[in-house]
C-alpha positions as CSV (number, residue, x, y, z in Angstrom):
1,M,3.9,168.6,144.5
2,R,0.6,170.9,146.8
3,I,1.7,171.2,150.5
4,R,-0.8,172.3,152.9
5,T,1.0,174.3,155.7
6,K,-1.0,174.7,158.6
7,I,-0.1,177.1,161.4
8,S,-1.1,176.7,165.4
9,F,-1.5,179.6,168.0
10,G,-0.8,177.5,170.8
11,M,-3.8,175.8,171.9
12,V,-5.5,177.6,168.9
13,V,-6.9,175.4,165.8
14,P,-4.4,174.7,163.1
15,L,-5.1,177.6,160.8
16,V,-4.0,176.7,157.2
17,A,-1.1,180.3,156.2
18,W,-0.5,179.3,152.4
19,V,-2.3,176.9,150.8
20,C,0.4,176.8,147.7
21,S,2.9,176.0,146.3
22,V,3.1,175.6,141.8
23,L,1.3,178.6,141.4
24,C,2.1,181.2,144.1
25,L,5.9,182.2,143.2
26,L,8.9,181.5,145.7
27,A,10.2,183.8,149.3
28,E,13.9,185.4,148.5
29,A,16.5,183.4,150.8
30,P,18.3,185.2,152.4
31,K,22.1,185.0,151.0
32,N,24.2,183.1,151.9
33,L,22.0,180.2,153.6
34,V,24.1,177.2,152.8
35,L,22.8,173.2,153.7
36,V,23.9,170.4,155.0
37,A,23.4,167.2,153.1
38,T,24.2,164.1,154.2
39,H,23.4,160.8,156.2
40,A,25.4,159.3,158.3
41,D,24.4,155.3,160.3
42,P,27.6,153.3,161.5
43,N,25.1,150.4,162.1
44,S,24.6,150.2,158.5
45,G,26.1,149.4,155.8
46,L,25.3,152.0,153.7
47,R,27.6,154.7,152.7
48,F,26.8,158.0,152.0
49,G,29.0,161.0,151.6
50,A,28.2,164.8,152.8
51,A,28.1,168.2,150.4
52,L,27.2,172.2,151.0
53,V,24.2,172.1,148.8
54,D,23.5,176.0,148.1
55,I,19.6,177.9,148.1
56,T,20.1,180.5,144.7
57,G,17.6,183.3,144.5
58,E,15.4,181.9,142.3
59,G,15.0,179.0,144.9
60,E,16.7,176.5,143.2
61,A,18.9,173.6,145.6
62,K,22.5,173.6,143.5
63,L,25.6,171.2,144.7
64,G,28.2,173.3,146.4
65,R,31.5,171.9,148.0
66,E,31.2,167.8,149.0
67,L,33.0,167.3,151.9
68,I,32.8,163.7,152.2
69,S,32.7,161.2,149.4
70,Q,30.6,158.4,148.8
71,E,33.3,155.4,149.1
72,V,34.8,157.2,152.0
73,G,31.4,157.9,153.9
74,A,29.9,160.0,156.7
75,N,29.7,158.1,159.9
76,W,28.6,161.0,162.8
77,S,27.9,164.3,162.7
78,V,27.2,166.7,165.4
79,M,26.6,170.9,164.4
80,A,28.4,172.4,167.2
81,R,26.3,175.7,166.7
82,E,28.4,177.6,169.7
83,L,31.6,176.6,168.9
84,G,30.9,178.0,165.0
85,T,31.5,174.2,163.6
86,M,30.0,171.3,162.8
87,V,32.5,168.1,163.1
88,F,31.9,164.9,160.4
89,V,33.6,161.3,161.5
90,T,34.9,159.3,158.4
91,R,34.4,155.3,158.2
92,S,37.9,153.6,157.2
93,S,39.7,154.0,154.2
94,A,41.7,153.0,153.1
95,A,44.0,156.6,153.0
96,E,42.9,156.9,156.6
97,P,41.7,153.1,158.0
98,R,40.5,154.6,161.2
99,G,38.4,157.7,159.1
100,E,39.0,161.0,159.4
101,I,37.4,164.3,162.0
102,L,36.6,166.9,159.9
103,V,36.2,170.6,161.5
104,L,33.7,172.3,158.9
105,D,34.0,176.1,160.0
106,L,30.2,177.5,159.7
107,A,32.0,181.1,158.9
108,R,33.8,180.4,156.6
109,A,31.7,177.2,154.7
110,E,35.5,175.7,154.7
111,I,36.6,172.4,155.8
112,V,39.8,174.0,158.5
113,S,41.0,170.8,160.6
114,R,41.7,167.3,159.6
115,C,42.6,165.0,162.1
116,A,42.9,161.2,162.4
117,V,40.2,159.5,164.7
118,P,42.7,157.4,167.3
119,P,42.3,153.5,167.7
120,Y,39.4,152.2,169.1
121,G,41.1,149.8,172.1
122,D,37.8,147.9,173.9
123,G,35.7,149.5,176.8
124,W,34.4,152.4,174.9
125,F,31.2,154.0,175.8
126,G,31.0,156.6,173.5
127,E,32.0,160.1,172.2
128,W,31.0,163.6,171.9
129,V,32.6,166.6,171.0
130,T,33.0,168.8,174.5
131,A,34.1,172.6,175.4
132,A,35.8,172.8,178.3
133,P,37.3,176.0,178.3
134,W,41.0,174.8,179.8
135,R,41.1,171.5,177.0
136,G,39.4,173.2,173.9
137,P,37.5,172.3,171.2
138,S,37.5,169.0,170.9
139,L,36.1,165.0,169.9
140,S,36.1,163.2,173.3
141,R,35.6,159.5,173.9
142,L,35.8,157.4,177.8
143,V,36.5,154.0,177.5
144,V,35.3,151.9,180.4
145,S,37.8,149.2,181.2
146,P,37.4,145.9,180.3
147,T,38.8,144.7,183.5
148,S,39.7,147.4,186.2
149,R,36.9,148.9,185.4
150,Q,38.5,152.4,185.9
151,V,37.3,155.1,183.2
152,R,39.2,158.0,180.9
153,L,38.3,159.5,178.9
154,E,40.5,160.0,174.7
155,S,40.4,163.6,173.3
156,V,41.8,165.2,170.3
157,S,41.4,168.4,170.0
158,L,39.5,169.9,166.7
159,V,42.5,173.0,166.6
160,D,45.4,171.1,166.5
161,C,45.0,167.4,166.9
162,A,47.0,167.4,170.3
163,T,45.6,164.1,171.5
164,K,44.6,163.9,175.9
165,T,44.2,161.6,178.0
166,D,42.1,162.4,181.8
167,Q,42.4,159.2,183.3
168,G,39.6,159.2,186.0
169,N,39.3,162.8,186.0
170,L,36.4,163.3,183.7
171,D,35.4,166.9,184.1
172,V,35.6,167.8,181.1
173,F,32.8,165.8,179.4
174,S,30.6,167.7,182.2
175,H,31.5,169.8,178.9
176,A,29.5,167.7,176.4
177,I,27.7,169.3,173.2
178,V,24.8,166.7,173.2
179,T,22.5,168.0,169.3
180,G,20.6,165.9,169.5
181,L,18.5,163.9,166.6
182,A,18.3,165.3,163.2
183,G,16.7,163.4,160.4
184,A,13.4,163.3,161.8
185,A,12.0,160.5,160.3
186,V,14.9,159.3,158.8
187,N,17.8,158.9,161.5
188,H,17.9,156.2,163.6
189,H,21.3,157.5,165.6
190,P,21.0,160.7,167.7
191,D,23.8,162.5,169.4
192,V,22.1,161.8,173.1
193,V,23.7,160.5,176.3
194,R,21.7,157.6,177.9
195,G,21.9,156.3,181.8
196,V,21.8,159.4,183.4
197,E,20.5,159.0,186.7
198,V,20.5,161.2,190.5
199,A,22.6,160.2,193.3
200,G,22.0,160.8,197.1
201,D,23.7,163.8,196.5
202,G,21.6,165.7,193.9
203,K,23.8,165.7,191.5
204,L,23.6,163.6,188.2
205,Y,25.6,161.6,186.9
206,L,26.0,159.1,184.0
207,N,26.1,155.8,185.0
208,L,28.8,153.4,183.3
209,G,27.7,150.4,184.8
210,R,29.7,150.5,187.6
211,G,27.4,149.7,190.0
212,A,25.3,152.4,192.3
213,A,27.9,154.0,193.8
214,D,29.9,155.3,191.5
215,F,28.5,156.3,188.1
216,G,31.2,158.3,187.0
217,A,30.8,161.7,184.7
218,V,29.3,164.6,185.9
219,F,26.8,167.4,184.6
220,G,25.9,169.5,187.8
221,A,23.3,169.4,190.8
222,I,19.8,168.7,189.9
223,S,16.5,170.0,192.1
224,P,15.2,166.4,193.2
225,A,12.0,168.5,194.1
226,V,12.0,170.3,190.8
227,L,12.0,166.3,189.0
228,R,11.1,163.8,191.7
229,P,8.4,161.4,190.0
230,E,5.5,162.1,189.2
231,R,4.0,158.9,187.4
232,A,4.0,155.6,189.5
233,N,6.5,153.8,187.1
234,C,8.2,156.2,185.7
235,D,12.4,157.8,186.6
236,P,12.2,161.3,186.4
237,V,15.4,161.3,184.2
238,G,17.1,158.8,181.8
239,H,18.2,160.5,179.0
240,I,20.1,163.6,178.2
241,L,18.5,164.8,174.6
242,L,20.5,168.2,174.5
243,N,23.4,169.7,176.8
244,S,23.9,173.2,175.4
245,S,25.7,176.9,177.1
246,Q,22.4,177.4,177.4
247,A,20.6,174.6,178.0
248,M,19.8,170.6,179.5
249,V,16.8,168.5,178.4
250,L,16.3,165.0,180.2
251,Q,14.1,162.7,179.0
252,E,12.1,160.7,182.0
253,K,12.5,157.1,181.8
254,C,9.7,154.9,182.5
255,A,8.8,151.0,182.0
256,G,7.0,149.6,179.7
257,K,5.7,151.6,176.8
258,K,2.6,154.1,177.8
259,P,2.2,156.3,179.5
260,P,4.3,158.9,177.3
261,P,7.9,160.2,179.1
262,A,7.8,163.6,180.0
263,Y,10.9,166.0,179.0
264,Y,12.7,168.6,182.0
265,I,15.0,171.4,180.9
266,L,17.6,173.6,183.1
267,V,18.3,176.1,181.7
268,K,21.3,177.1,182.4
269,S,21.4,181.3,183.2
270,R,18.6,181.0,185.2
271,G,20.2,177.9,187.1
272,A,15.6,176.1,187.0
273,W,14.3,173.4,186.2
274,R,10.7,173.2,184.2
275,R,8.6,171.3,182.9
276,F,9.0,170.9,179.4
277,P,5.0,171.6,177.4
278,A,4.3,168.8,175.3
279,T,5.3,164.7,174.5
280,H,5.2,162.3,172.4
281,L,8.8,164.0,170.6
282,I,11.8,163.5,169.5
283,A,14.5,165.4,167.2
284,F,15.0,167.8,170.0
285,R,17.0,170.3,168.3
286,D,19.4,172.9,169.8
287,F,19.3,176.2,168.1
288,G,21.3,178.1,170.9
289,R,18.0,180.5,172.7
290,F,15.5,178.1,170.4
291,L,14.9,173.7,171.0
292,A,13.1,172.5,168.1
293,G,11.8,169.2,168.5
294,V,8.6,167.3,165.3
295,E,5.8,165.6,167.4
296,T,4.7,162.0,167.3
297,R,2.7,159.3,168.0
298,E,2.4,156.1,168.6
299,R,2.3,153.3,165.5
300,P,-0.4,151.7,165.7
301,P,-1.3,148.0,165.7
302,G,0.0,146.8,161.1
303,F,0.6,150.3,160.8
304,R,2.7,149.6,156.9
305,T,4.6,152.4,155.5
306,V,2.9,154.4,152.0
307,R,5.2,154.8,149.0
308,S,4.1,158.5,147.4
309,K,5.0,158.9,143.0
310,E,6.5,161.6,144.2
311,R,9.3,160.6,146.8
312,R,11.8,159.5,145.0
313,G,14.5,156.7,146.4
314,R,18.6,156.7,147.7
315,T,21.0,159.3,146.4
316,K,24.6,160.0,146.9
317,Y,24.0,161.2,150.9
318,G,20.9,159.6,152.1
319,P,18.4,156.3,152.2
320,D,15.3,157.0,150.2
321,P,13.1,158.0,153.0
322,V,10.6,156.1,152.8
323,E,12.3,153.2,153.4
324,A,13.9,154.4,155.9
325,M,9.9,154.7,158.4
326,A,9.5,151.7,157.5
327,V,12.4,150.5,158.8
328,F,10.4,150.5,161.8
329,D,6.9,148.9,160.1
330,G,5.3,145.4,162.5
331,V,6.7,148.0,165.7
332,D,4.1,148.8,167.9
333,G,5.2,151.5,169.9
334,M,7.6,153.1,168.1
335,A,7.5,156.9,167.2
336,L,5.5,158.1,164.3
337,P,6.7,161.5,162.9
338,T,3.6,163.7,162.3
339,G,4.9,166.8,160.3
340,K,3.7,168.7,163.5
341,L,7.1,170.9,164.1
342,L,7.4,172.3,167.8
343,V,9.9,176.1,169.3
344,Y,11.1,176.6,172.5
345,D,12.3,179.6,173.2
346,V,14.3,178.7,176.9
347,R,14.1,182.7,177.5
348,T,10.3,183.6,177.4
349,E,8.6,180.1,177.5
350,A,7.0,180.6,173.8
351,T,6.2,178.3,171.9
352,Y,5.3,177.7,168.3
353,R,4.2,175.2,166.3
354,I,4.2,174.3,162.4
355,N,1.6,171.9,161.1
356,T,3.2,170.6,157.4
357,G,1.5,167.3,157.3
358,E,4.2,165.4,156.4
359,P,6.5,163.3,158.0
360,D,9.9,163.9,156.9
361,S,9.9,167.3,157.2
362,E,11.9,169.2,160.5
363,I,13.5,172.6,161.5
364,L,17.0,172.9,159.7
365,L,18.2,176.2,161.3
366,I,16.2,179.1,163.5
367,E,18.1,182.6,163.1
368,G,17.2,185.6,165.0
369,S,13.3,185.4,165.2
370,K,12.7,183.2,161.4
371,V,13.1,180.2,161.1
372,Y,13.7,178.1,158.2
373,Y,12.1,174.0,157.7
374,R,12.4,171.5,155.3
375,V,8.7,169.8,154.4
376,N,10.4,166.8,151.8
377,D,12.4,168.0,149.5
378,E,11.1,172.2,149.9
379,L,12.7,175.1,151.8
380,F,10.0,177.0,154.3
381,Q,10.9,180.3,156.0
382,G,8.7,181.9,158.8
383,D,8.9,184.8,160.9
384,L,8.2,183.5,164.9
385,V,6.0,185.8,166.4
386,G,4.4,187.0,170.0
387,G,5.4,185.8,173.4
388,P,3.5,182.9,175.8
389,G,0.2,182.6,174.7
390,R,-0.3,185.3,171.9
391,E,2.7,182.5,170.0
392,S,2.8,182.8,166.2
393,V,4.6,182.1,163.0
394,T,4.1,184.2,160.5
395,G,4.6,185.1,156.7
396,V,5.1,182.0,155.8
397,S,6.5,180.9,152.0
398,R,8.7,178.3,150.2
399,I,11.6,179.5,149.0
400,A,13.3,177.0,147.9
401,K,13.0,173.3,146.3
402,G,15.3,170.7,145.1
403,D,16.4,167.2,144.9
404,L,19.2,167.5,147.0
405,I,16.8,169.6,150.1
406,Q,15.4,165.8,151.1
407,D,18.6,165.4,151.7
408,C,19.5,168.2,153.8
409,H,19.7,168.2,157.0
410,W,21.6,171.5,158.4
411,A,21.9,174.8,157.3
412,F,23.5,178.1,158.2
413,I,24.4,181.7,156.9
414,R,28.2,181.7,156.2
415,E,29.9,185.3,155.8
């Protein structure tokens, strides 16, 4: 299949960087590049496994170690890059009725910890990977008592599986690692924090349904002067899309379908908020110094996803991409991925754009100035070059092709 990959230089009209996929020779993939194939959809009756996929020097995608069988299935997963781990929560099985927490060490590409999932009681609100310095890497769950309305935080150590409950003190949660959405066209369950608000004290709170006087978890100070509503029907905060040691990304909350929401970035080293230079985005993802996203457009009335004969069907590691995208057919206002990928440098504010022309495409990894991205069942690499006003993506080349790649939504470099 021939793919046309276009590169945008700032606001310049996209230029064709290369037009060959079959006739051109594959560029050599970096050594020790590993992809992760899985699809976690807790609300679906389908179960998908998880596995590591190795990229050979010949540009082939080869199945490596299986992490979770299809019979067990992945329920939730998050790539906590700043911890050097990827965390999986499995579905229930005969061996583990509540499921397991698996911790993948990225440097070694090995599972280094297995913990039983604690029981889920009434009032469960959500769970995230947290990295509070005094607690260590944990899987933390917010619980709101349905009777007393008291809030507690239940944590499981990702190192030794020790459990800890914090009653009322939610400081650990302010260190939640929020990584966004992987699988832009096929994944419907982003790792985000919904329902945040700015209270009168200028702090950002998570609304746990307890009333305006007490929102619960505090995420730190915010600047109302910077994040004041710019449009009459919009509140400048609504969801935390990303949270890491370097940055936080907020999505504003607007009444109705228009205008499209804006996004705000906190660069933590500077303590300053700024407005993100784009709208119509999904699939924000954290890559440390860089943030990535997928540009979208609103689905027109009556839009129907069209099947391409090149697309393959459901596998043990993921759904049929066309079936997954077609779930939203007929739903007015839903976002439609355009195949335009965006990379933002939080230090310099440079913005890089890649136009793949394919809805099922996403950035998997940014290592140094090298960006790796997937287009259907092909893997590409390119170089992020230039500062603000001089941004370009050069040296774009295809480094691998194979059916397994279409189920891969994460990548890392092992030692």
